[in-house]
C-alpha positions as CSV (number, residue, x, y, z in Angstrom):
1,M,0.0,0.0,0.0
2,K,3.0,2.3,0.1
3,G,2.7,5.2,-2.3
4,K,-1.0,4.7,-2.7
5,V,-3.7,7.2,-1.9
6,A,-6.8,6.0,-0.1
7,L,-10.0,8.1,0.4
8,I,-11.9,6.8,3.4
9,T,-15.3,8.1,4.5
10,G,-16.8,7.7,8.0
11,A,-13.2,7.9,9.3
12,S,-13.9,9.7,12.6
13,S,-15.1,6.5,14.3
14,G,-15.6,2.8,14.1
15,I,-14.8,0.8,11.0
16,G,-13.8,3.9,9.0
17,L,-11.4,5.1,11.7
18,A,-9.8,1.6,12.1
19,S,-9.4,1.4,8.3
20,A,-7.7,4.8,8.1
21,Q,-5.3,3.6,10.8
22,K,-4.7,0.3,9.0
23,F,-3.9,1.9,5.7
24,A,-1.7,4.6,7.2
25,K,0.3,2.0,9.2
26,A,0.9,0.2,5.9
27,G,2.4,3.4,4.3
28,A,-0.6,4.7,2.4
29,T,-1.6,8.4,2.1
30,V,-5.0,8.5,3.6
31,V,-7.6,11.2,3.1
32,A,-9.9,10.7,6.1
33,T,-13.3,12.4,6.0
34,G,-16.1,12.6,8.6
35,R,-18.2,15.0,10.6
36,N,-16.5,14.8,14.0
37,E,-13.8,17.4,13.8
38,S,-12.1,16.7,17.1
39,A,-11.9,13.0,16.4
40,L,-10.4,13.7,12.9
41,N,-7.8,16.1,14.4
42,E,-6.7,13.4,16.9
43,L,-6.4,10.9,14.0
44,E,-4.3,13.2,12.0
45,A,-2.0,14.2,14.9
46,A,-1.4,10.5,15.8
47,Y,0.2,9.9,12.4
48,A,2.0,13.2,12.0
49,D,5.4,11.5,12.2
50,G,4.5,8.1,11.0
51,E,5.4,6.2,7.8
52,G,2.0,6.8,6.4
53,T,0.2,10.1,6.1
54,I,-3.3,11.1,7.1
55,R,-5.0,14.3,5.8
56,I,-8.4,15.1,7.2
57,Q,-11.4,16.6,5.5
58,L,-14.5,17.7,7.5
59,A,-17.5,17.1,5.2
60,D,-21.2,16.4,5.2
61,L,-21.6,13.9,2.4
62,R,-25.3,14.7,2.0
63,E,-24.1,17.9,0.3
64,Q,-23.1,17.3,-3.3
65,S,-20.8,20.3,-3.4
66,Q,-18.8,18.9,-0.4
67,I,-18.5,15.5,-2.2
68,E,-17.1,17.3,-5.2
69,R,-14.7,19.3,-3.1
70,L,-13.5,16.2,-1.3
71,V,-12.6,14.4,-4.5
72,S,-11.1,17.4,-6.3
73,S,-9.0,18.5,-3.3
74,T,-7.6,14.9,-2.9
75,V,-6.6,14.8,-6.6
76,D,-5.2,18.4,-6.5
77,E,-3.0,17.6,-3.5
78,F,-1.9,14.0,-4.2
79,G,-2.5,13.6,-8.0
80,K,-4.5,10.4,-7.8
81,I,-6.9,8.1,-6.0
82,D,-6.0,4.4,-5.7
83,V,-8.7,3.3,-3.2
84,L,-12.1,4.5,-2.2
85,V,-13.5,3.1,1.1
86,N,-17.2,4.0,1.6
87,S,-17.6,3.5,5.3
88,A,-19.9,6.4,6.3
89,G,-23.4,5.2,7.3
90,I,-26.2,5.5,9.9
91,I,-28.9,3.2,11.4
92,A,-32.3,3.9,12.8
93,S,-35.1,1.7,14.1
94,G,-38.5,1.6,12.4
95,S,-41.0,-0.7,10.7
96,I,-43.1,0.0,7.5
97,E,-45.6,1.6,9.9
98,S,-43.3,3.7,12.0
99,T,-40.7,4.8,9.5
100,S,-41.3,8.4,8.4
101,L,-40.6,9.4,4.8
102,E,-38.1,11.9,6.2
103,N,-36.2,9.1,8.0
104,W,-36.4,6.9,4.9
105,D,-34.9,9.6,2.7
106,K,-32.2,10.4,5.2
107,M,-31.2,6.7,5.4
108,M,-31.1,6.4,1.6
109,D,-29.2,9.7,1.2
110,I,-26.4,8.8,3.6
111,N,-26.1,5.0,3.1
112,V,-26.7,4.8,-0.6
113,R,-26.7,8.1,-2.5
114,T,-23.3,9.2,-1.1
115,V,-21.7,5.9,-2.1
116,F,-23.1,6.3,-5.6
117,C,-22.0,10.0,-5.9
118,L,-18.5,9.4,-4.6
119,S,-18.0,6.3,-6.7
120,K,-19.1,8.1,-9.8
121,L,-16.7,11.0,-9.2
122,C,-13.8,8.8,-8.4
123,V,-14.2,6.5,-11.4
124,P,-11.9,8.5,-13.8
125,Y,-9.1,8.6,-11.3
126,L,-9.5,4.9,-10.3
127,A,-9.4,4.0,-14.0
128,E,-6.0,5.8,-14.2
129,S,-4.6,4.1,-11.2
130,K,-6.3,0.7,-11.8
131,G,-7.6,1.1,-8.3
132,N,-10.6,-0.2,-6.4
133,I,-13.6,0.5,-4.2
134,V,-14.6,-1.2,-1.0
135,N,-18.1,-0.5,0.3
136,V,-19.1,-1.2,3.9
137,S,-22.4,-2.9,3.8
138,S,-24.0,-5.1,6.6
139,V,-25.3,-8.5,7.4
140,A,-28.6,-6.6,7.1
141,G,-28.0,-6.4,3.4
142,T,-28.3,-10.1,3.0
143,R,-30.8,-10.9,5.8
144,A,-34.0,-9.3,7.0
145,F,-34.1,-8.1,10.6
146,P,-37.2,-6.7,12.4
147,N,-37.7,-3.0,13.0
148,V,-34.7,-1.8,10.9
149,L,-36.5,-1.7,7.6
150,A,-34.9,1.3,6.0
151,Y,-31.4,0.2,7.1
152,C,-31.9,-3.3,5.7
153,V,-33.1,-1.9,2.3
154,S,-30.2,0.6,2.2
155,K,-27.6,-2.1,2.7
156,A,-29.2,-4.4,0.2
157,A,-28.9,-1.6,-2.3
158,I,-25.2,-1.3,-1.5
159,D,-24.7,-5.0,-2.2
160,Q,-26.4,-4.7,-5.5
161,L,-24.6,-1.4,-6.4
162,T,-21.3,-3.3,-5.6
163,R,-22.2,-6.1,-8.0
164,C,-23.4,-3.7,-10.8
165,L,-20.3,-1.5,-10.5
166,S,-17.9,-4.4,-10.5
167,L,-19.4,-5.6,-13.8
168,E,-19.5,-2.1,-15.4
169,L,-16.0,-1.1,-14.3
170,A,-14.1,-4.3,-14.9
171,T,-13.1,-3.2,-18.3
172,E,-11.5,-0.1,-16.7
173,G,-9.5,-2.3,-14.4
174,I,-11.4,-1.2,-11.4
175,R,-12.4,-3.7,-8.8
176,V,-15.4,-3.2,-6.5
177,N,-16.2,-5.2,-3.4
178,A,-18.1,-4.9,-0.2
179,V,-17.9,-6.2,3.4
180,N,-21.0,-7.3,5.3
181,P,-20.3,-7.0,9.1
182,G,-22.4,-8.2,11.9
183,V,-22.6,-6.2,15.1
184,V,-19.4,-4.3,15.6
185,V,-18.5,-2.1,18.6
186,S,-18.7,1.4,17.3
187,E,-20.8,4.6,17.6
188,L,-23.3,3.4,15.0
189,H,-26.0,2.1,17.3
190,R,-25.3,4.8,20.0
191,R,-26.1,7.5,17.4
192,S,-29.4,5.8,16.6
193,G,-30.6,6.8,20.1
194,M,-29.5,4.0,22.4
195,S,-28.7,4.9,25.9
196,D,-25.5,3.5,27.5
197,D,-27.5,0.8,29.3
198,Q,-29.4,-0.1,26.2
199,Y,-26.2,-0.4,24.2
200,S,-24.5,-2.5,26.9
201,D,-27.6,-4.8,26.9
202,F,-27.6,-5.0,23.1
203,L,-23.9,-6.0,23.0
204,E,-24.4,-8.7,25.7
205,H,-27.5,-10.1,23.8
206,S,-25.4,-10.0,20.5
207,K,-23.0,-12.6,22.0
208,D,-25.9,-15.1,21.7
209,T,-27.0,-14.0,18.2
210,H,-23.5,-14.4,16.8
211,P,-22.5,-18.1,16.7
212,L,-18.8,-17.3,17.5
213,G,-20.0,-15.9,20.8
214,R,-18.7,-12.3,20.4
215,V,-19.4,-9.1,18.6
216,G,-16.8,-7.7,16.2
217,Q,-14.2,-5.0,16.7
218,P,-13.6,-2.3,14.1
219,E,-10.1,-3.7,13.5
220,D,-11.6,-7.1,12.4
221,V,-13.4,-5.4,9.5
222,A,-10.6,-3.0,8.7
223,D,-8.3,-6.0,8.1
224,L,-10.7,-7.4,5.5
225,I,-11.2,-4.0,3.9
226,Y,-7.4,-3.7,3.6
227,F,-7.0,-7.1,2.1
228,L,-9.7,-6.5,-0.5
229,A,-8.1,-3.1,-1.4
230,S,-4.6,-4.7,-1.7
231,D,-2.9,-6.3,-4.6
232,E,-3.3,-9.7,-2.9
233,A,-7.0,-9.5,-3.9
234,S,-6.2,-8.5,-7.5
235,W,-8.6,-11.3,-8.9
236,I,-11.5,-10.5,-6.6
237,T,-14.3,-8.3,-7.7
238,G,-18.1,-8.2,-7.2
239,V,-17.9,-9.9,-3.8
240,T,-20.1,-9.1,-0.8
241,Y,-18.0,-10.6,1.9
242,A,-19.6,-11.7,5.2
243,I,-17.6,-10.9,8.3
244,D,-20.2,-11.4,11.0
245,G,-19.2,-14.1,13.5
246,G,-21.7,-16.4,11.7
247,R,-24.7,-14.0,12.2
248,A,-26.0,-14.5,8.7
249,Q,-26.3,-18.3,9.4
250,T,-28.9,-17.8,12.2
251,C,-32.6,-17.1,12.3
252,A,-33.8,-13.6,13.4
253,R,-34.1,-13.4,17.2
């Protein structure tokens, strides 16, 4: 990964943060974007003297102008993009009866539209570098779970977008893959409105719903993202790769 430029979204926490750290430790130049400025500043400072380089970009990816700025500033400063990791995402509870149109649109905007827009803008540069895209999906993209309707649909859309892009972009030499994590310790569920006690109970319950008996850590998923982005995965494209402690093999409970 030395000498390569990786653009990583959702890099201020969770899987995106762990991925930025993993790529930087491997010698990549990482452009890390998110909405938590203090967390991004800490990330950049931690790698100020390291072998890799991290540059931060504060951005709200729901704004098309900020997506365009993110891509153009990366190319202006570093001359290329080798890897795009689409890690930014949100989750919210809701059934068909309780999900408002506003919340549906917000979920689709952040979880799907931003991935489409960023990928579209990065294609010309990824074609030049023969680079690749790794999308962060979810076990909820492959399985239905109760009371997270919009989230499940948004992640299923990411899985299909991954497959479609892999087919369309193969002739450009661009690989496109996705990872489908189970429950991972991060800020994702906390930001959905869970209290500390509710989140603690959720993690404890998740030990029973994941056959391997534990929830995932962000580093577990970052390792797989790194592999799929690396030359070692040069003949892998169009894959939606489960990394979920066996969660997809169980019934909903």
